[in-house]
C-alpha positions in Angstrom: -1.2 -52.9 28.4 -2.7 -50.8 25.6 -3.4 -52.4 22.3 -1.5 -51.6 19.1 -4.5 -49.7 17.7 -4.7 -47.5 20.8 -1.0 -46.7 20.5 -1.3 -45.8 16.8 -4.3 -43.5 17.6 -2.5 -41.8 20.5 0.6 -41.2 18.3 -1.5 -39.8 15.5 -3.4 -37.5 17.9 0.0 -36.2 19.2 1.1 -35.6 15.6 -2.1 -33.8 14.8 -1.7 -31.7 17.9 1.9 -30.8 17.0 0.8 -29.8 13.5 -2.0 -27.6 14.8 0.4 -25.9 17.2 2.9 -25.2 14.4 0.1 -23.9 12.3 -1.0 -21.5 15.1 2.5 -20.3 15.6 2.9 -19.7 11.8 -0.4 -17.8 11.7 0.7 -15.7 14.7 4.0 -14.9 12.9 2.1 -13.9 9.8 -0.2 -11.6 11.8 2.9 -9.9 13.4 4.5 -9.5 10.0 1.3 -7.9 8.6 1.1 -5.6 11.6 4.6 -4.4 11.0 4.5 -4.1 7.2 1.0 -2.8 6.7 1.6 0.8 8.1 4.8 1.1 6.0 2.9 0.0 2.9 0.0 2.4 3.6 2.4 5.3 4.1 4.0 4.4 0.7 0.6 4.2 -1.1 -0.5 7.6 0.4 2.8 9.1 -0.5 2.5 8.0 -4.1 -1.0 9.3 -4.3 0.0 12.7 -2.7 3.0 13.0 -5.1 0.6 12.3 -8.0 -1.7 15.1 -6.8 1.2 17.5 -6.5 2.6 16.6 -9.9 -0.9 17.1 -11.4 -1.2 20.5 -9.8 2.2 21.5 -11.1 1.2 20.5 -14.6 -2.1 22.5 -14.4 -0.3 25.6 -13.1 2.4 25.4 -15.8 -0.4 25.1 -18.4 -2.2 28.1 -17.0 1.0 30.2 -17.0 1.7 29.1 -20.6 -1.9 30.2 -21.7 -1.6 33.5 -19.8 1.8 34.2 -21.5 0.3 33.3 -24.9 -2.7 35.6 -24.3 -0.5 38.5 -23.1 1.8 38.0 -26.1 -1.1 38.4 -28.5 -2.4 41.7 -27.0 -1.3 44.9 -28.7 0.4 47.4 -26.4 0.7 50.3 -28.8 -2.6 52.1 -28.1 -3.3 52.2 -24.3 -6.4 54.5 -24.7 -8.7 51.6 -25.6 
């Protein structure tokens, strides 16, 4: 017949084993969630960056057109011989 101390140790070791198993299952679930969401988040971040680059290019082009129009408006067109 096992002693009371042995029964308590056995029960605690079973509880610890169950806790570790649950922790491993939780970690595995977190890894799967990360594997599913990380590509979506990366696509979102790259899309935001790409949109920012396109918007910046649009602003630069609009500024260049504005400066070109301003330059052309200040040129005299009366005497074409010069």
